[in-house]
GUSE-290655 format. One record per atom (N, C-alpha, C, O): x, y, z; residue in three letters. Coordinates in steps of 0.1 Angstrom, whole numbers, padded with zeros to 4 digits, always signed. Atoms other than C-alpha are relative to their C-alpha. Example, Ala and Ser with C-alpha at 12.3 -4.5 7.8 and 13.67 -1.06 7.14 Angstrom:
+0009-0012+0000ALA
+0123-0045+0078ALA
+0009+0012+0000ALA
+0019+0012+0007ALA
-0009-0011+0000SER
+0137-0011+0071SER
-0008+0011+0008SER
-0003+0022+0009SER
***
This chain:
-0002-0003+0013MET
+0344-0372+0148MET
-0014-0006-0005MET
-0022+0002-0011MET
+0011+0006+0005LYS
+0316-0396+0140LYS
-0012+0010+0003LYS
-0021+0009-0006LYS
+0011-0011-0002TYR
+0291-0369+0152TYR
+0000+0013-0009TYR
-0010+0019-0013TYR
+0001-0010+0011LYS
+0304-0343+0130LYS
-0001-0007-0015LYS
-0005+0000-0024LYS
+0002+0007+0015SER
+0303-0369+0099SER
-0018-0002+0001SER
-0024-0002-0010SER
+0018+0001+0000ILE
+0263-0373+0109ILE
-0004+0011-0002ILE
-0011+0012-0012ILE
+0002-0012+0003LEU
+0260-0338+0111LEU
+0001+0006-0014LEU
-0008+0014-0018LEU
-0004-0002+0015PHE
+0275-0334+0076PHE
-0009-0005-0009PHE
-0015+0001-0017PHE
+0011+0007+0006ALA
+0255-0359+0063ALA
-0015+0003-0001ALA
-0022+0000-0011ALA
+0015-0006-0001ALA
+0223-0344+0074ALA
+0001+0013-0008ALA
-0008+0016-0017ALA
-0001-0016+0007ALA
+0235-0309+0062ALA
+0000-0002-0016ALA
-0006+0005-0024ALA
+0000+0002+0015LEU
+0242-0323+0029LEU
-0012-0006-0006LEU
-0015-0003-0018LEU
+0013+0005+0005SER
+0209-0341+0025SER
-0010+0011-0002SER
-0019+0012-0010SER
+0011-0014-0002ALA
+0191-0308+0034ALA
+0004+0009-0011ALA
-0005+0014-0018ALA
-0005-0009+0012ALA
+0212-0289+0008ALA
-0004-0007-0013ALA
-0010-0001-0022ALA
+0003+0009+0013LEU
+0207-0315-0017LEU
-0018-0001-0006LEU
-0022-0003-0017LEU
+0011-0001+0002ALA
+0170-0312-0012ALA
-0007+0014-0005ALA
-0019+0015-0008ALA
+0006-0014-0001ALA
+0167-0274-0015ALA
+0002+0001-0017ALA
+0007-0007-0024ALA
+0001-0004+0015PRO
+0163-0259-0052PRO
+0015+0000-0004PRO
+0025+0003+0003PRO
-0014+0001+0005MET
+0192-0264-0073MET
+0006+0013-0006MET
+0017+0012-0011MET
-0003-0011+0006GLY
+0195-0228-0084GLY
+0009+0007+0009GLY
+0014+0018+0005GLY
-0007-0006-0009ALA
+0215-0220-0052ALA
+0013+0002-0008ALA
+0018-0004-0017ALA
-0015-0001+0006ARG
+0248-0204-0059ARG
+0010-0004+0010ARG
+0022-0006+0007ARG
-0011+0002-0013THR
+0265-0211-0024THR
-0007-0010+0007THR
-0019-0011+0006THR
+0004+0012-0009PRO
+0261-0242+0000PRO
-0008+0010+0012PRO
-0007+0022+0014PRO
+0006-0007-0010SER
+0241-0235+0027SER
+0010+0003+0013SER
+0020-0004+0015SER
-0009-0002-0010PRO
+0256-0219+0059PRO
+0008-0013+0009PRO
+0019-0015+0011PRO
-0005+0012-0008LEU
+0258-0252+0079LEU
+0009-0008-0008LEU
+0018-0013-0003LEU
-0012+0010+0007ILE
+0276-0270+0051ILE
+0012+0007-0002ILE
+0023+0002-0002ILE
-0012-0007+0001HIS
+0297-0242+0047HIS
+0009+0000+0009HIS
+0021-0001+0007HIS
-0009-0001-0010ARG
+0308-0241+0082ARG
+0006-0014+0004ARG
+0017-0015+0010ARG
-0007+0010-0001LEU
+0313-0278+0082LEU
+0010-0006-0009LEU
+0019-0014-0005LEU
-0009+0004+0011TYR
+0330-0284+0051TYR
+0011+0009-0005TYR
+0023+0005-0007TYR
-0009-0008+0005PHE
+0345-0254+0040PHE
+0008+0010+0010PHE
+0013+0020+0006PHE
-0006-0010-0011ALA
+0360-0239+0074ALA
+0013+0003-0003ALA
+0016+0014-0004ALA
-0014-0003+0003ASP
+0394-0242+0067ASP
+0002+0006-0014ASP
+0014+0008-0017ASP
-0003-0005+0013LYS
+0390-0227+0030LYS
-0006+0016+0002LYS
-0015+0019+0010LYS
+0004-0012+0000PRO
+0387-0189+0021PRO
-0014-0001-0007PRO
-0017-0009-0015PRO
+0015+0000+0005VAL
+0350-0178+0014VAL
+0002+0012-0009VAL
+0008+0022-0005VAL
+0001-0008+0011SER
+0345-0160-0020SER
-0009+0012+0004SER
-0018+0010+0012SER
+0006-0013-0005ASP
+0332-0122-0017ASP
-0016-0003-0005ASP
-0026+0002+0000ASP
+0017+0006+0003ASP
+0299-0139-0038ASP
-0007-0007+0009ASP
-0019-0004+0011ASP
+0004+0008-0009ALA
+0295-0164-0014ALA
-0005+0007+0014ALA
-0014+0003+0020ALA
+0002-0009-0013LEU
+0297-0137+0016LEU
-0011+0008-0004LEU
-0022+0008+0003LEU
+0015-0004+0001HIS
+0272-0117+0000HIS
-0012-0005-0001HIS
-0022+0002+0000HIS
+0014+0008+0001ASP
+0246-0143-0005ASP
-0002-0002+0014ASP
-0013-0001+0018ASP
+0003+0004-0013MET
+0252-0153+0030MET
-0005+0011+0011MET
-0011+0008+0020MET
+0002-0011-0004VAL
+0249-0118+0042VAL
-0015+0003-0004VAL
-0024+0005+0005VAL
+0012-0003+0008MET
+0219-0112+0021MET
-0011-0010+0009MET
-0019-0005+0017MET
+0008+0007-0005ARG
+0201-0142+0033ARG
-0002+0001+0014ARG
-0014+0001+0017ARG
-0001-0004-0013ARG
+0210-0136+0071ARG
-0008+0012+0003ARG
-0013+0013+0014ARG
+0009-0014-0004LEU
+0193-0102+0070LEU
-0013-0001-0005LEU
-0022+0003+0003LEU
+0014+0004+0004ALA
+0162-0113+0050ALA
-0003-0007+0009ALA
-0015-0003+0012ALA
+0007+0009-0006ASN
+0156-0139+0073ASN
-0002+0004+0016ASN
-0007-0003+0025ASN
+0000-0004-0014ASP
+0160-0120+0105ASP
-0014+0009+0001ASP
-0018+0018-0006ASP
+0016-0009-0002ALA
+0124-0107+0120ALA
+0002+0013+0005ALA
-0007+0021+0004ALA
+0003-0019-0003ASP
+0137-0071+0133ASP
+0007+0007-0012ASP
+0003+0019-0015ASP
-0004-0007+0012VAL
+0157-0064+0101VAL
-0008+0000-0014VAL
-0011+0010-0020VAL
+0008+0005+0013LYS
+0137-0083+0071LYS
+0006+0004-0011LYS
-0001+0006-0022LYS
-0007-0002+0014GLY
+0163-0077+0047GLY
-0003+0016-0003GLY
+0008+0022-0005GLY
+0003-0013+0001SER
+0145-0041+0042SER
+0007+0008-0012SER
+0010+0020-0012SER
-0004-0006+0013GLY
+0159-0037+0007GLY
+0017+0006+0003GLY
+0021+0015-0004GLY
-0011-0007+0000LEU
+0195-0028+0019LEU
+0009-0007-0009LEU
+0007-0018-0014LEU
-0010+0001+0009GLN
+0226-0027-0002GLN
+0012-0008+0006GLN
+0017-0004+0017GLN
-0013+0006-0007ILE
+0255-0051+0005ILE
+0010-0001-0010ILE
+0007-0006-0021ILE
-0015+0001+0008GLU
+0291-0049-0009GLU
+0006-0007+0008GLU
+0003-0008+0020GLU
-0008+0007-0006VAL
+0316-0072-0003VAL
+0015+0001-0008VAL
+0016-0001-0021VAL
-0013+0000+0009LYS
+0353-0068-0013LYS
+0011-0006+0010LYS
+0012-0002+0022LYS
-0010+0006-0007ASP
+0381-0089-0001ASP
-0006-0006+0017ASP
+0001-0007+0027ASP
+0006+0006-0014GLY
+0359-0103+0029GLY
-0005+0013+0010GLY
-0009+0012+0022GLY
+0006-0013-0009VAL
+0350-0066+0041VAL
-0014+0002-0007VAL
-0015+0003-0019VAL
+0014-0003+0003VAL
+0312-0060+0040VAL
-0005+0013+0003VAL
-0005+0016+0015VAL
+0004-0012-0001THR
+0298-0028+0035THR
-0018+0000-0002THR
-0024-0004-0012THR
+0016-0002+0001LEU
+0259-0021+0043LEU
-0004+0013-0001LEU
-0001+0022+0008LEU
+0008-0010+0000ARG
+0239+0005+0031ARG
-0013+0000-0001ARG
-0020-0010-0003ARG
+0015-0001+0000GLY
+0205+0018+0030GLY
-0008+0008+0012GLY
-0001+0017+0018GLY
+0006-0007-0011LYS
+0180+0031+0055LYS
-0011-0012+0007LYS
-0018-0020+0001LYS
+0010+0006-0010LEU
+0161+0015+0084LEU
-0008+0009+0011LEU
-0007+0021+0013LEU
+0008-0011-0008ASP
+0135+0028+0109ASP
+0006+0003+0012ASP
+0003+0014+0017ASP
-0006-0001-0015THR
+0155+0023+0142THR
+0014-0001+0002THR
+0020-0008-0007THR
-0012+0004-0001GLU
+0187+0023+0155GLU
+0005-0015+0005GLU
+0016-0020+0003GLU
+0002+0014-0004LYS
+0180-0011+0170LYS
+0002-0008-0012LYS
+0011-0017-0012LYS
+0001+0009+0012GLN
+0174-0024+0135GLN
+0015+0002-0006GLN
+0018-0007-0013GLN
-0008-0005+0006ILE
+0205-0007+0123ILE
+0013-0009+0004ILE
+0021-0015-0004ILE
-0010+0009-0008GLN
+0229-0025+0150GLN
-0001-0014-0003GLN
+0008-0022-0006GLN
+0001+0015+0006ARG
+0214-0057+0143ARG
+0004-0002-0013ARG
+0010-0012-0015ARG
-0005+0005+0013ALA
+0220-0058+0108ALA
+0014-0002+0000ALA
+0019-0012-0005ALA
-0013+0003-0002GLU
+0256-0051+0116GLU
+0004-0013+0007GLU
+0012-0021+0001GLU
-0002+0011-0008LYS
+0258-0077+0143LYS
+0000-0013-0008LYS
+0010-0020-0009LYS
+0000+0010+0010LEU
+0245-0104+0119LEU
+0009-0002-0010LEU
+0014-0013-0013LEU
-0010+0003+0012ALA
+0268-0096+0092ALA
+0012-0004+0009ALA
+0020-0013+0004ALA
-0014+0001-0004LYS
+0298-0097+0115LYS
+0001-0015+0005LYS
+0012-0020+0006LYS
+0000+0014-0005LYS
+0288-0133+0128LYS
+0002-0008-0010LYS
+0005-0019-0006LYS
-0002+0010+0010ILE
+0291-0148+0093ILE
+0014-0002-0001ILE
+0022+0007-0002ILE
-0015+0002+0001SER
+0324-0167+0092SER
+0005+0003-0014SER
+0000-0002-0024SER
-0007-0004+0014GLY
+0346-0153+0066GLY
+0000+0015-0001GLY
+0008+0021-0009GLY
+0000-0011-0001VAL
+0337-0120+0074VAL
+0011+0007+0007VAL
+0014+0004+0019VAL
-0012-0004-0008LYS
+0368-0098+0083LYS
-0005+0014+0007LYS
-0001+0018+0018LYS
+0002-0014-0006LYS
+0351-0063+0088LYS
-0012+0001-0005LYS
-0016-0005-0015LYS
+0015-0008+0005VAL
+0316-0045+0087VAL
+0002+0012+0000VAL
+0007+0017+0010VAL
-0001-0014+0001ILE
+0315-0011+0075ILE
-0016+0004+0000ILE
-0023-0002-0008ILE
+0015-0002-0004ASN
+0279+0001+0086ASN
-0002+0017-0003ASN
+0001+0026+0004ASN
+0004-0012+0006GLU
+0267+0030+0064GLU
-0017+0001+0001GLU
-0024+0010-0004GLU
+0014-0002-0002ILE
+0231+0025+0073ILE
-0004+0010+0004ILE
+0002+0014+0014ILE
+0004-0012-0008THR
+0212+0055+0081THR
-0015-0004+0005THR
-0021-0014+0002THR
+0015+0000-0005LEU
+0178+0062+0099LEU
-0009+0005-0010LEU
-0007+0017-0014LEU
+0014-0007+0007SER
+0146+0068+0077SER
-0005+0010+0006SER
-0004+0012+0018SER
+0006-0009-0007LYS
+0129+0096+0079LYS
-0015-0003-0001LYS
-0020-0007-0012LYS
+0012+0005+0003LYS
+0094+0089+0085LYS
-0010+0011+0000LYS
-0022+0009-0003LYS
***
């Protein structure tokens, strides 16, 4: 329990040092503090968007993300099948996501 408290304090400190315009807590704070509470669709949208934007393979790529009742729909175009599968996998890993509908298509080169 002490370890979790220390982790939470460290995550909270990092979150407070972040820009104040953030709409949702960082994913780490979310997992530590809000694990037993339902996640809003807006929060899920932001977490999926950040996860995709920060991934070296997917790089956000201007994908459209829609969230309704915890179901994430991904739309847009990516260059490879690997990127498409990676985007889906990243979205599925986010706590609170119930299902991912992947409507991403391959871009024509």
